Phi, psi and omega in degrees: 000318178308302192305316181305302181310317184292317180304305183310307179300328175291313177298327171291323173293318177296327178293319181293325179288321180296324186266355184281126175287164177299140177296131180240121188193149181243107186296330180298321190288347186265357191295321182293315176294330176295310181292322184272330189247311196264331189301326185296331178250330190245001182070147178305331187256014178079355181264077182308144172262350189257113185308333179279349187243126190293149174286134181255336184305128179077005177285148174315117179301315178307317184290320183292328178294323177296310185298315172303321178292323178298326184283339184274112181291130169281155178315118176083350181241158167283157179293154169291328174236116189274121180199113182297323178293309189280340172301318181288321172304314183271356188307321180253020179273130173278161177307323174298314178304318180294317173301322179292319180301314182298320176287325172307306177287326174303331183272359176272154181273130180285130176273149177285150170254202181205139180282157184250328188239120176298325182286318183289315178304323174299320185288319185290331175291322175300306177298313184294321185277318190240353179071192173240094183303316173305334181260354183071022183266114177290159179299132168307324175303334182300323180256333189258354180093145177308320186252022173062026173281342178085170171226112187299148358254358187266337185245119198282155169295141178236341186295136178079358183290151172310122179301328180297313182292319174309311184293319187295324180288326175291325180280335175297313182303316183291323181279342190092354178303324177242129188220030176260020170286152188288130173053028185051033183288315173293329170297318179290321173299297188299332179298330186266002184263139179279163171308311178304311176299316162307310177299317175298318172292323173301314177295318174296322182291326169317313186269356184287142178198000000 
């Protein structure tokens, strides 16, 4: 069953890539917004030094664009991804601005991270590469790639991401506080993970390259 789920996820990703038109955005036009709005939290090159704030450098542009649009509430509706800080940041951004920002951060070179706990990273490696068959959890690598590079356009790059941020997002998916995942995939996975397993996967991802 684990292999079937992993294969199904990979086939879905491949189909999505084939159907997705080339991403359009002008990175040069985003520089002003980056300096004025984004750099304080994510750094000008997208390599955030604040563990609670995600690194954006090298991220898949379609994924970045989706998150920006999900943070923005439409008239009379709640945002797909609720975050008071980000809601304020994207409030005045146009679709063109968000395309340009996504292109800008995708073009930046991601700096590697590092795992911290030998015990946790070993467990995290097992889950990331092989899943947890007893819980029906497929390997993280099935969607995010063996080296965490992600699969455009649905599955984000994870390698080198801050462990604190990854852990917080997994716990948000588990509780339902975050619900903008495709086909509820991450809510299904995170809902079966313990705190220790989440911490282990997050630590392994931080050092993945």
